[in-house]
C-alpha positions as CSV (number, residue, x, y, z in Angstrom):
1,X,52.4,6.6,19.3
2,X,48.6,6.6,18.9
3,X,48.9,9.0,15.9
4,X,51.0,6.6,14.0
5,X,48.9,3.6,14.8
6,X,45.5,5.3,14.1
7,X,46.4,5.8,10.5
8,X,45.8,2.1,9.9
9,X,42.6,1.5,11.8
10,X,39.0,2.3,11.1
11,X,38.0,2.9,14.7
12,X,37.6,6.4,16.0
13,X,40.1,7.9,18.4
14,X,39.7,11.0,20.5
15,X,42.6,12.3,22.6
16,X,42.1,14.5,25.7
17,X,45.3,15.3,27.6
18,X,46.3,12.0,29.1
19,X,43.1,10.2,28.2
20,X,41.7,8.7,25.0
21,X,38.4,7.4,23.8
22,X,38.3,4.6,21.2
23,X,35.0,3.9,19.5
24,X,33.3,2.5,16.4
25,X,29.9,1.5,15.1
26,X,29.2,-2.2,15.3
27,X,27.2,-3.5,12.5
28,X,28.3,-7.2,12.6
29,X,30.7,-9.6,14.2
30,X,33.6,-8.6,11.9
31,X,33.4,-5.1,13.5
32,X,33.7,-6.6,16.9
33,X,36.7,-8.7,15.8
34,X,38.3,-5.7,14.1
35,X,37.9,-3.6,17.3
36,X,39.3,-6.4,19.4
37,X,42.3,-6.8,17.1
38,X,42.9,-3.1,17.4
39,X,42.7,-3.0,21.2
40,X,45.0,-6.0,21.5
41,X,47.6,-4.3,19.2
42,X,47.2,-1.1,21.2
43,X,47.9,-3.1,24.4
44,X,51.1,-4.5,22.8
45,X,52.2,-1.0,21.7
46,X,51.7,0.5,25.1
47,X,53.7,-2.3,26.7
48,X,56.5,-1.9,24.1
49,X,56.6,1.9,24.8
50,X,56.3,1.5,28.6
51,X,53.0,3.4,28.6
52,X,50.8,2.5,31.6
53,X,47.1,1.8,31.1
54,X,45.2,2.5,34.3
55,X,42.7,-0.5,34.3
56,X,40.4,1.3,36.8
57,X,39.8,4.0,34.2
58,X,39.0,1.6,31.3
59,X,35.3,1.4,30.6
60,X,33.0,0.0,28.0
61,X,29.8,1.7,26.9
62,X,27.2,0.1,24.6
63,X,24.8,2.6,22.9
64,X,21.8,1.3,21.1
65,X,19.5,3.1,18.7
66,X,16.0,3.0,19.8
67,X,12.7,3.3,17.8
């Protein structure tokens, strides 16, 4: 399912067994909006395909360039 969906998105996806990481560089507010749109659609697809997202494993990390 992710393979089909990721063709139409400009976020990066890395799959590891039963885990995945979704990330992107945020340059402006449109990048935030695009990422949220992608995550919302992904949530819809998982519900439609009866795939469970374990909320306790969901994490957000913010990395900032220093210097």
